[in-house]
N, C-alpha and C positions, 0 to 999 in steps of 0.2 A: 372967030367963028365958034358957035355953040357946039359942044361935043354932044352927039346924039346919045340918048339913053340906051344902054345895052338892053338886049331882049331879056325877058325873064329866063329863058333857057340858058343864055350866056351867063347870067348872074348866078343861077343855080349851079352851073358847071364850075364857076370860080369858087363858090362856097364849098362845093364838094372837094375840089382840089386843095383848098386851104385846110380842110379837115376840122380846124377849129375856127369858130366865128367869134372874134373878140367883141365884147359888149362894153363900151367905154362910158363910164359915168364919172366925169372929172369936175374940177373946180372952175374951169373956164377954157378959153381958147388956147392960151399958152400951154397949159397942162395937157390939153388934148393933142396938140402938135407934138409935144415931147413923147407922149404915150404912143401915138401913131408911128412916130419915127422908130421907137424901140421895137414895135411889132413888125414894121416893115423890114428892119435890119435882121430880125429873126426869121424872115421868110414868109410872113403873113401878108397876103395881097388883098384881103377883104377886112373891112372893119364896120361895126355898127356904132354910131354915135347916138346917144339917147337924148330925148328932149329935156331931160333933167339937167343937162349941162347949161350953166348960165351963158346966154348968148349962143345957143346951139346953132342957129343959122350961120353965124360968123365962123363957128368951128367947122361946119361942113365945108364952107367955101375955102377956108384956110387949108384944111387937110387936102382937099382936091387940088389946090394950087401947088402945095408943097410936094405932094406925093401923087402925081398924075397916074402912076401905074397902079395905085390902090383903088379898089372898088369900094365906094363909100355908100353906106345906107344909113337910114335914120330909124331908131327904135323908140318904143313907148309912144307911138303915134296912135292917138285914139279918136281924133276928130278930123273933119275935112280941112279946116284952116291950117293945121300943122302939116297935114299931108300935102296940101298944095304948096306951102312954103318950102317944105323939104324938096319937092320936085323942082321948084323954082331955083333952088340953090344947087341943083345938079345931083341929088341923091339917086343912086341906081336902084335902090330897093327900099321898101318900107316894112316895118315890123310893129306888131301890136301885141300886148300881153293877153288880150281876150278878143272875142268877136267884135268887130268894128265895121259895121256896114257902110258908114260914111267914108271911111278910108278905102274900103274895097271899091266903092264907086269912083273915087278919085283915081285910084291906081288903074282901074279898068283892065284891059287885056294887054296893055303895053308896058306895064311896070310890075316887077315882082313884088308881091305882098305876102309876107310870112305872117299869117294871122294866127293868133294864139288860141289854144284850146287844150283841154285836158281829157275830157271824157271821149269815148269813141265817137259819139255823135258830134261833139264840138270839133274834133280833129277832122272827121269826115267832111263836115261843112266847110272847114277851111281849105281842105284839099280840093273840093269841088270848085271853090271860088277862085283859088289862086294856083293850084297845081302843086303846092307844097304847104307845110304847116309848121308852126312853132309849138312844141310841146312844153307847156308851162303851167305850174312850177314842176319841173321834171324830177327834182330830187324826192318829191313826195311818193312817186311811183317806182322810181329806179329803173335800171335797164330791163329787169324782168317785165315790168309794165309795158315798156316800149315793145318788147318781143310779143306780148299779148296783143297790143294794138296792131302790129304788123301781121299777126295771124289772121285778123279779120279785115285788114286793109293792106293786102300784099302789094308790094312795089311802091308803097306810099313814100314820099320824100319828106322826112320829118327831121327837124332840128330841135333836139331837146335843149332847154335852157332853164337856168334857175337852180342855184345851190349845188352846182357841179364843180368839183375840184379838178384841176388839170390832170392829176394822177388818175382820175376816174374816167377820163375821156376814152381810153382804149376799150373799156367795158361797154360804153355806149355805142361806139363804132361797131364793135363785135355784135351788138344786139340789133344792128341795122340802121343806125342813125346816118343821115346824109352828111351831117357835120354836127359839132357840139358847140353850143354857145357857152362861153366862159367869160367871167367878168374880171375883176381886179386881180384875181389870182394869177392871171397870165403875166402881168407886169412884175409880179413877185417871184417868178420862176427864173432862176439864174441859168438854167439849162434848156430854155424854151426852144432854141434852134435844134438841139439834139433830140429833144422830145418830139418835135414836129417831124423830123426825119424818120424817127422810129415809128411813129403813128402812121405816116404815109407808107412806109415800107410794109408794115403789117397789113394795111388795107390792100395794097397792091398784091401782096402774097396770098 
């Protein structure tokens, strides 16, 4: 039986609960499975696999089969063909680095699409289209820039991504991020589990 795609609100809730959104760019399926396992062991229940992974559709399918408790999305999706393929493989959400109307159309109202944007206008357009947005490249503006965006877009659900170190995640969450997208640095952090516990406690407090 095919598992139904979770609603956009359910996926957003999972991303917010995770606090960190891992963005995986690996060398292939085996490396992706290894990385996803390490992240799951640390307590991360959401992962974004990018289309830059060789054989990424197989990687999506493999991670979903090995870790059914993990919410799997596909990132760096910029066209309709990849968007459809990602959903065919069971992706729960789609992510683009910039405005991607074709992907937006494929996602429709039933699939969470974190569309990328940087300027207030770009982020506002992404929010109108999908209810949440990816701020990219986030490191260019920093947490103060996110605060400025939220001054004019109150209650916006934004996931800053790009050039963010794990140690900087707390600043972004304090600035109002829904969650923080982090890449390879997550796998290099020997204290990821403890760091997650601390970040989640600080948000809850």
